[in-house]
N, C-alpha and C positions, 0 to 999 in steps of 0.2 A: 447320748449316742444315737445317730439316726439308724433307720432300719437296714440300710444297705451295709453299713459298717458292722452292725451286729450280726447280720446274715453272714458276712464274710468271715468273721471270727468263729462263728459256730460251724460253718462249713469246714474251715481248717481243722477245727477240733475233732470233728467226726471223721474227716478223711484220715487224719493221723491214727485215730483209734482203729478204723477199719483196715488200714494198710498194715498194721502190726499183727493182724490175725490171719491164719490160714483159712481157706474156704471150708475146711472140715471142722473148724473150731466153733464150739457153741457161742464163743464170745462175739463172733462176727454177726450172728443172729441178734444178739443182745444190742449191738451197736445200731443195727437197722431199726429195731423196736424203739430204742431210745431216741434216735434221730426223728423217726416219724411221730413220736409222741411229744417232742420238745415244743413248748408253746411259742417259741420265737423263731423257729426254723421253717422256711417255706420253699426252699430250693434243695434239690436232691441229685441233680445231674452229675455233680462232681463225685459224689459217693457212688452213684450208679456206674460211673465210667471206670472205677478201679478194677484191675484185672482179677484180683482175688474175690471181689464181689460178683463179677460176671461168671466166675467159675462155679458159683452156686447153682447155675443152670443144670448141671449134671449131677447134683448132689441131692440128698434127701431133704435138704432145706430150700429147694428151688421155689417153694411157695413164698418164701420171704423175699426172694428176688422179684417175683411177680408183685408182691405187696409194695416193694420199694418203687417199682415202675408205676404202680397205681398212684402213689403219692407224688411222683414226679409229673405225671401227665393226666391222671384220671380224675373222676368225680365220685360223689356219693352214689349216684345212680349206677356208675360202672361197678362199684363195689357190690351193690345189691344184686346186680346181674351175675356176678361171679363169686358170690360169697361162699359157695360150696367148695371152691378151689383155692381159697385164700385163708390165711390164719384169721381167727376171730379177733376183731379190733377191740382195743381198750376204749374206755370213755374219752380219754385224751386224744386217741387216734381218730375216733369218730368226729370229735370237735374239729380237729385239724383238717380232716378230709372235707368237712362241710365248709370250712373257711376257704379251702382251695377251690371248692365248687363255685363259691361266689366270685373268686378271682377269674375263673374260667369264663363265667357268664359276662363279667365286666370287661373282658378282653374283646368281646364281640358286640355287646350292646351297651349303650350309654344310658339307656332307660330300661330298668328291670321291673316289670310288673310284679306286684305282690303275689298274684296267683301263680306265676311261673316260679318265683322263689320258694313259695310254700310247698309246691309240688317237688322241686328239686331237693329241698332240704328236709322234707318230711316234717314240716311245721304245720300245726293245726289251726293257728289263729294269728291275726295281724299283730296283736300285742307281743306274742312270743317271737314273731319274726323281727319286729322292730327292735326288741331287746337284744336279739342275736346280732343284728347288723350294727347296733350301737356299741354293745359291750364286747363282742368277740371279733368284730371286724374293724370298725372305725377307731376304737380305743387301742386296738393292737397296731394300728398304723398301716394296715395293708390296703385299706380303701378309704376314700373320702367322698362324701356326697351329701345329698339332701333327701330326707324322707318326706314324700308328698302324700299325706294322708287323704287329701281330697281326690287326687288322681290314682291313689293306691299304687304307687310305684316308688322306686329308689333311683334317683338321678345320680349317675356316677360322674365324679369330677376327677378322681385319680384312682388307679388300681396298680398294685405292685405286679410285676411281671412274673409269670411262672416259667418253669423249665421248658425249653423248646422241645416240641414233640418230634419224633423221627420224620424227616422229610420237610419239616417246617423251616429249616434253615435256608434251603434253596428258595422258597417262596419269599422269605424275609429279605434275602439278598436281592432278589428281583425287584421287590417293592422299594428297597433303599436305592437301587440303581436308577429306577424311574424317578424317584424323588431327587436324586443327585442331578440327573439330566435336566429335569424341570428347573431346578435351582440355578444350574449353569446358564440355561437359556434366559431365565429371568434376570440374572446378573448382567448378561450381555445387553439385554434390552435396557436395563437401568443405566449402564455405562454409555450407551448410545444417546439416551435422553440427557444425560449429564453433559456429554460433548455438544449436543444440539443447544442446550441451555447456555453453555459457555460461549458458543459461536454467536448466538442471538444477543448475548450480553455485550460481546465485542462490537457487533453491528450497532447496537443501541448506543454504546459509548461513542462510536464514530459519528453516528447521526447527531447525537447531542452536541458533540464538539463542533460539527459543521454548522448547526443552528446557532450556537453561541458565537461562532466567528461571524456569521451573517448578521446577527444582532449587533455585534460590535461595529461592523462596517456601516450598518444603517445609522447607528448612534453617531459615528464619526461624520457621516454625510450630513445628517441633520444639524450637527454642531457647526460644520463648515458653512452650511447654507444659512444658518442663523447669523453667523458672523458676517457673511457677505450681505445679507439683507440689512443688518443694522448699519453697516458702513454706507450702503447705498442710501439709506434713509437719512443719515446725517448729512451726506453731500447734498441731497435734494433740499433739505431743510435750509442749509446755508445759502444755496443758489437762489432759492425762493425769496429770501430776505433782501438780497442785492437788487433783484429784479423789481421788487415792489418799490424800493427806494428810487430807482432810476425812473420807473414809470410815473411816480408821483412828482418827480422833479421836472419832467418834460411835459407833463399834462398841462394844457392851458387853463389858466385860472378864469373863473367866471367874474364878470364885472357886476358890481352891485348897482342897481338903478336907484336914483334918489326917490325917496317917498314924497309924493306930492301931497 
């Protein structure tokens, strides 16, 4: 099962669980904790959009709504900056938030320096960082890339997308609209080049046909000239033989003088 399908099934599972509980029920807090602790769930916007989850804002459990928002859009550094206002995270939640931090960095940069990653993840050495990237990120299927020990960086080849942050949708729509406009212009240009190539092909075919016709005409002319020349040669040859005979017949013969 690929990561997208697994994500979809897990999202449906937690959405159903959260939808069946009232905002004042302790069970909805348990659903949020379970969702943010699950090792294979990395998207939370569908849970966050549920009306009964949003109603936690005005309840004594509002901190869990903030925690859910953190997992949807935030990073490990964001948690450290607001730890006094948020529930204490479990080890599974800490691991999850650090994985999400890598995804956030990979959205913006395709080359992640080790020093930056160690600072963002509170990792003390390169060996620990590389083990985390391999075992907790690449094996989990959320990123793919190359560890460059010589340059001390992680080269990102693929990263799973995170939930859209508030206001990010408009920017994404604008980017996609520009991409669509550029693609349409490129398509028009390609179609024009295809039409030009087709027209040049027709011109080339017409020119080739004209050349072939002229070659045939020249061949016919040469063939006819050859026949005429051969006929003339035969006539001249026959006439020459008669004239030689006539000249020989009328030419006076020399007399021989006696030898004394």
